[in-house]
N, C-alpha and C positions, 0 to 999 in steps of 0.2 A: 447593429453594433458588432464590433469584432468579437469573435468567439475563439479563444486560444485553444491550442491542442492540450489534451489532458492525459495523465497517466490513468490507467484503469486496472482494477483488480476485481475479478469475479469472486464473490463469496457465496458459498452454498452450504446448506445443512440439510442433508437428505432426511434425517429424522423428523425435522420440523417442516420439511418441504419449503424451505426458505431459500430465496435467491436475491442477491443484490449486487449491483455494480457500483463500486466505490470509485469516485473520480476526483482528480485534483491535478494541479500543475506541479506538485512536488512529490517525488517518489517516496521519500521517507514518511511524509505526513499521510499519504495514501496508505502506505503499509501499516502505519500506526492505527489508522481508522479501520482498516480491514481486520487487524488483530483484535481491536476493541469490539468490533461487530461479532467476530468469531467467538470471543469470550462470552459476550452477552447471550448469543444463541446457545452456546454450550451450557450456560447456567440455566437458561430456559428449558433446554432438553433434560438437564439433570433434574430440575424441579418436576417437569412433566413425568419423567420416568418414576420419580419417587412417589408421585401421586398415583400413577398407574400401578406401581408395585403394591402400594397400600390397598388399592381397590381389588387387585387380583388376590391379595392375601385374604381380604374379606370374603371374596367370592369362593375361595377354596374352603373356607369354613362354612359350617351350617349357619346360614344367616338367620338371625332372629328378626322378629318384627322391629325391635328397637334399632338394630343395625341398618335395616332397610329404611327406616324412618330417618336415621342419621344421614344415610347416603342421599336421600331425597332432599334433605335440608341443605346438605353441602352443595348439591347441584343447583338448588334454588339460589343459594347465597352467591355462587359463582356467576350465575346469570344476572342477578341484581347488581353485583359489583361491576361487571362489565358494562351493563347499561348505565350505571351511575358514572362510570369513568367516561363514557362517550358523552354524557350530558354535561360533564364538567371539563370538557377538553380545554376550554379557554382559561378557566380559573386555575386549572392544574399547573399552569406555567407561571402564574403571577407571583408566587412566592419563591420562585427560582431565579437566581442570578445567571443570566444567559451569556455573560461575557466569558471568553475563553481564558482559562487558567493555563498560561503557557508552561508554567512549571510542571503541571500535571502531565504534560505531553513528553517531558524529558524522561529518559530511561535511566534510573539510578540503581537498577537491579544489579546484584552481584552475579558473577559467573556461577551457575548452579551445579555444574559438574564437579564432583568431588575429586580431589587429587588422588591418583593411584597410590595405594599404600604398599610399602615394601614388606614383603612377607618375611617372617623371622627365618633365619638360615636353618637349613637342615642340620641336625646335631651330629657331630662326628663322634663315633664311639671312643671310649677312653683308650688312650695309647697304652699298649702292654709294656710293662717294665720287667727287666731281667730278674729283679728280686721279688716279683709277685709270687704269692704262695703257689699259684698254679705251676710255676716253673722250678720251684725249689724242691730238690729231691729229699725224700725222707731217709735220712742216714741213720741206720741202726748200728747196734754193736757189731754185728757180723760184717757190715760194710766198712766199719772202721778197722776190723781185723784184716779183711781182704781188700786192699787198696784198689785192685782192678775193678772190683764190684762197685766201690764208691765212685771211681772215675766214670764207669759206665752210666751210673745213675745221673751224675752231674752232666754228662754229655747229652743224655736223653732230655734233661731239663732245658739245656741250651737249645737243642733242636726244636723242642716244643715252643720255646720262646721265639725262635727264628720263624717258625711256621705261623705263629700267631701274629707276629709283627708284620710278616709279608701279607697276610690276609687283611690286617688292619690298614696297611699302607694302600692296598688296592681299594678297600672300601672308602678310605679317606679321599683318594683321587676321584672316585666316582661322585662322592658327595660334594667335593670342591668344584667339580665340573658342573654339577647340577646347580649349586649355589651361584656359581659365576654366570651360568646361562639364565637363571631366574633373575639375578641382579641386572643382567643386560636387557632382558625383556622388560623388567620393571622400569629401568632407566629409559628405554625407548618409549614406553607408555607415558612416562612422566614428561618426556620431551614433546610428544604429540599433544599431551594435555596442555602443556605450556603454550604450544602453538595455537591450540583451539582457544585457550583463554585470551591470548594476545589478539587473535582474530576477532573474538567477541568484543574485546575492549575497543578495537579499532572501529568495528561496525557500530558499536554503541556511541563512540565519540563522533563518528561521521553523522549518525542519525541525529544526535543531539545538536551538533553543529548546524545541520540542515534546518532543524526546527528553530534554532536561535536566529539563523539567517532569515528564515521566513518571518519570524517575529519582527526582526529589524526592517525587513521589506514592508511588512504590514504597517508598522509604525511610521514609515516614510510614505504610506499611502500608495504603494505600488499596486497597480490595477489587478495583476494576477494574484498578488497576495490577498487583496480584498476579497476576490472570488474564493480563494482557498479558505479564508477565515469564515466567510458566510457558510461555506460547505461544512465546516466543522461545527458551527452553531446548529445547523439543521440536523447534522448527524447526532448531536448530543440530545436532541429533543426526544423525549420519551413518549411514545404512542402505543396504543394497543396493537396486537398482532395483525389486525385487519388492514392496517395502513401499509401500503407498498414501500414507504420510505425511499422513494426515488424522486429525482428532480433534475432539471437543467437550469443552470444559473449563469447569468452574464452581468457584466458591470460596465456602465457607461461613465467614464471618469469625468468627461466635460460637464455632464448634467448631474453627476453624482447619483446615478440611478441604478438600482438593482432590478433586473427583470428576471422573474422566477416562474418557470413552468413546473408546477407541483402536481405529482400524481396523487389523486384522491382514491379512497376505496369506492367501489361500485355499490349501488343500493342493495344488491343481493348479498353483499358482504356483511351487512348489518345483522347481528345475531337475532333470531326470532324468538327463542325460548325466553319466557319470563319467569316460569316456575316449574318445579317438578314435585309431584306428590306420590306417595306410596299407597296403593290400594291393597290392604291386607287380604281382603276377601278374594281378590283375584291374583294375589301375589305378583303384582306387576307395577311398573313405574308409569305414570301418566304425565305427559308434558302439556303445559298450556302455553299459548303463543301470543305475542303482541298482535294487535289488530293491524291491518294494512295502513290505516290512517295514522296510527302511532308510529309505525315503521317509517312512513313517508316524512312525518314531522321530525322524527329523530334524525333521519338522514340529512334533511335540509338544514336543520340547526347545527349538525355536526360540520357540514361544509362551511357554513358561515363562521362558526367558531374557529375552524382550522385556518381560514384565511386571516382572521384577526390575530390569532395566536402567532402564526408564522411571521407576520409583519412586525408584531410586537417584539418577538425574539431577535429579529435582525436589527431593529432600531435600538433595543436595549443593549445589545452586544457591541454596538458600534463605538469602540473606544477612541477612535481617532477622528470622529466627525467626518467620515468619508462618504456618508450616505444621506442624501436629502430626500429621497423618495424610493419607495418599493412598489413595483408592479407585480401583483400576484395573479397568475393565470392557473386556475385549478382545472386539471385534466383528469379524465376518467377513461379507463379501458373497459369497454362493455360490448355486449352483443347488440348490433343494430337489428331490431326486431323486423325491419322491412327486408333486410338482405340476409340475415342470419350470420353475418360476418363480424369479426371483432373490429371495432373502430376506437380511435383515440379522440375524444371530443373535449374541447374547452367549454366548460359549463358555467364558469364564474371568472370574472376579471375585475381587479380593483387596483386603482392607482392611489396610493396614500403618501402624502407628504409628511415628513417627520414633524414639522412645526404644528400641523393640524392633529396628527395622530397622537402625539405625546400629550396633548391636552385632554384626551379622553380618559375618563376613569373606567377602565375595563372591568373593574370588580362589580360595577352596578349596571352595565349595559345589557340590553337584549340584543343578541348577536345580529339578527336580521335587520333590526331597526338601525343599528350602528352602521352596518354594511350599506344600507340604502342612503343614510345620511352622508356617507363618504362618496356617494355617487358611483357605487359599484355597479357592475353590469352582470346580469344573470336573469334567467327566466324565473317566473314566480314560483314554479314547481321544479326545484333542482333535481328531484328524484326522477323526473322525466327524461333527464340526460339530453336536454335540447341544446345543440351546439350553438355557441355564440362566437362572434369575432373578438379576439383578445384586444385589449386597449393598446398593447404593444407586444410584438413577438420578438423572440431571440433571433438575431441574424447570425447564422452559423458560418457565414462566408468571411474569410479574411479579405478585407477590401484592398489590401496591398497587392494581392495576387493579380498579375496581368498576363496576357497571352505572350508566350515566348515564340521565338522564331528560329528556324534552322540555321546553324552556323557551321557545324562540323563538315558538311559536304563541301564547303568552300575552302576548308583547311587542307593544304597540301604540304609536301616536303619543303617547299620554298617559303611557307608562311612563317613569319616571325611573330610569335605570340606576344612578345613584349611590346610590339609596335601596333597591335590591334586597336581598333576603336574600343573604348572602355565598355560601351553598352554591348557590343558584339562579344567582348570577352566574358561579360556576365552571362550571356545566353549560351556561350560555349561551355562554361562551367555547369550551367543548368543541364545542358544536354548530356554531358559526359557523366554527371552524377545520376541522371535519369537512367542511363544505361547500366550504371553500377547497381542501382537499386531495383532494376526491372526484374531480375531473377527472383527476388523475394516478394514481388507484388507491390513494391513501394512506388511512390510518385514524387516528383520534384517540380516545384512551381517557382517561377521567377517573380520577384516583387518589382514594384514600380521603381524606375530608375531615379535615384535621388543623389547619388554621389556623396552621401553624408556619413558614410561609414557604418550604416545600419545593416539590415538584413538584405542580402542580394538574392538569396534563394532559400526556400524552405522545403525540406525533404520530410516525408512521412513514411517511416519504415514500419510495416505491420508486424514485424517479428515480435512475439510476446516477451522475449527475454532481453534482446539487445536493442529492440526497436523503440519507436516513439517519434517525437518531433526533433528534427535536427536543423539547426540554422547554419547557413553557408555564407561566407563572405569571400568575394573575389577581389584580389588586389593585383591589378596589372601594373606592377611596379618595376622601375629600373634601378631602384636603390634598395638597400637592405631594409626589411620590415622590422621596425623597432618594437619594443615591449609595449608601448602605448596602444598599438593596434591590437595586439593579442589581449591586453587587459580590457580593451573595449569589447572584444569578442566575448570574453568571459561574462562581462556585465550584460551584454545582449542575450547570451545563452540563459542566464539566470532570470532576466526580466521576461523572456519569452516562455519560461517554464519548459525549456527544451532539455532533452537528455544528453545532447552533445552539440558542440560547436566546431565547425571545420573552417579553416581559413586556407585559401589557395592563392599562391602568388607566382608570378613569373620569375621572381628573383630568389632571395633567400632570407633567413631570419638571423638576427643577432643572438649571441649566447644568452643575453638577459631574457629574450623572448622565450627560448627553449626552457630556461630555468623557471620562468613564471608558469609555464604550461604544465610543469611536473605535478602529477597527482590531481590534475583537474580534468574534467570531461572535454578536453580540447584536442584537436588534431591539427598539426601544422604541416601543410604540404607545400614543398618548394617547387621550383621550375622543373627539376629533374623528375620529381614525383608526378607532376602534371603530364610531362611528355610520356612517361611510362604508362599512365592511365590511357592516354590517347592511343598509344601503340597497341595496348591490350584490346582496344575496341576497333582496331583497323585503321587508325588515322595517324599519319606522319606529319610532324611539324618540327620547328626548331625555335630556339630562344637565343637571340644575339643581343645582349644588353647594350653593347657599344653602338651597334647599328640602330637599335631602337631609340637610344638617346638622341642620336643625330636626326632620325626621322621625326621624332616628336618635337624636337627643337625647330626644325624646318616648318612643321605644320603650325606651330605657334606663331612663327614669323609671318 
C-alpha cells in the first residue's frame, strides 16, 4: 500500500541516552510531538538527577546501618515496581481514554518574554537661582558706607551665579543626552520585543491553524490524517524506558486497514534484578536476580500484552470509524547469535478485526491465549527471537511512480513548448526539476499519466530545513491558468502531506491565482520562468501561444 512522505525530527537526550525519530505528514504536529517528547525526557532527567543527588548526599554522609537498609529497600521497591509495570502492560491502558484531545494540541500560551521596562530618567540637578543664598553677598555696615565695596560683592555674587548656571547647563545637557539615548535604546528594544511578540503570535496561529486543518482532514477521513492521528495515539502511550517507542505505520483506505511495524524491546532489555539487600557484616549491597525461566516468561507475556494493548489503543481512539482492522507486526533489534550481527526480526504478527476485537473483555484475558484465539502468528518461545513472515508488510513504494524518459535532449531553439505532447511536457518538467534538485542530492519522479489534474511529479528534497516532499503539476496550457487549478494544487499539497506545491505552465496566471497563492506553500512558474530554467541548464526553446493553438487545433482535426 502507498507510504506517503513524512516530516522527521530527531529528538535526543544525552543524559538519558535516548534517541527517537518523530515522523508525520504535518510539520506542526511533528514539532508538537517532538516538543512533548523533549519535555517528557527533561522531566525524566530531572527526576533521575534528583534521585541521584539524594543518593550522593547520603553517600557523602557517614552512612548508618539504617540508611543502608533504607537504600536497599528503595532499590528493591524500584525493581518490584518496574517488574509489576511490565506484568500489567495491558491493564495499564484500559482505564485510559486513548482518543486524541485536539484541544490539548492547540497552543494557548502567552508570549513569555517580558516587555522591556523604561528606566527612570537620570535626575537633573536643581537649577541655580540668582537669589539663592550661595550667590547673595553678605552686605555689612562698611559695605553700605563704601558703595564700591558693596558693588564689588554684588558683582562677585553674580559671577558665582553665572559660573554655577554654566556648570548646571552643561550637566543638564549631558544628562538630557543620556536620557534621550536611553529612551531611544529602550524604544528600540520595545519595538524588537513587539516584533518578536507578533512573530510568536503568527507562529502560534499558524501552528494552531495547521492542527485544526489536520483535525478537519481527520474528521473527513483523509488517509494521511488517519496515519498522523494513529501516530499521535501511539506517541501518547506511556511505556517503561526499555521500550524503543519507534514504529512504521501505513493505512489502506480501501480496506480500512492499519499496518503497523512496531519496535519491541529485546529479551536482554528486561531488568534482571528482583531485590537488593544490605549485609551489615560485610557492609555491602547484594542483588538477587530473576531466574532465566522467569525472565523468558516475563518477556513473552510482555510481547503478547503489547500487541493487544497497541491494537486496543488504535481501535479505541478511532473517532471516525475509519479503521476496520489492525495488522500488528512486532519487530526486535537484536544480535544474531549465529553471525554476531544486529538484525531486525519480525517475531509476532496479528491481524485483528475491530468487530471481533472489541467483543473481547481485555480485563480478564490471558494475553497469550487471547493472541492465539485471534489466530496470531509467532513462535511458541518469543524470547528466542525466531523470525516469522508478517501477515502483511508495509509497502513503502509509491505505486504512482513510473519510469521517466529523456525529453530535454530533443528540445532545441525551434521547439515550441506550448505545442508539445502533454506527456512529453510532463517528462520535460520532471527532467528540469531533477537537474534543479540534483545539487542538493534530491530526486524527482514522474507519476502515471492521468491528465486528471493530480500529481504529475514528486520531488524529494533531503535538505533538513527547506526540504521534504514537493508535488509538481505541469500545465501545458495555451490559455491563462485560472484560480481553480491553483486551488486544486493547494488541496493536493495538503492531501499529500507535502511541504510545497509547484505548478509550471507554458502560459501565465490570472491575478486571482496569484492572490490565492499568497501566504501558502505554493510556487507559480509561468512560461518565462520555464524558459529561464531551461536556459540555466543549457537548453534553448521557445513558447509561441498563437502558433501552439493552431498546431493543437490541427492535431485535433
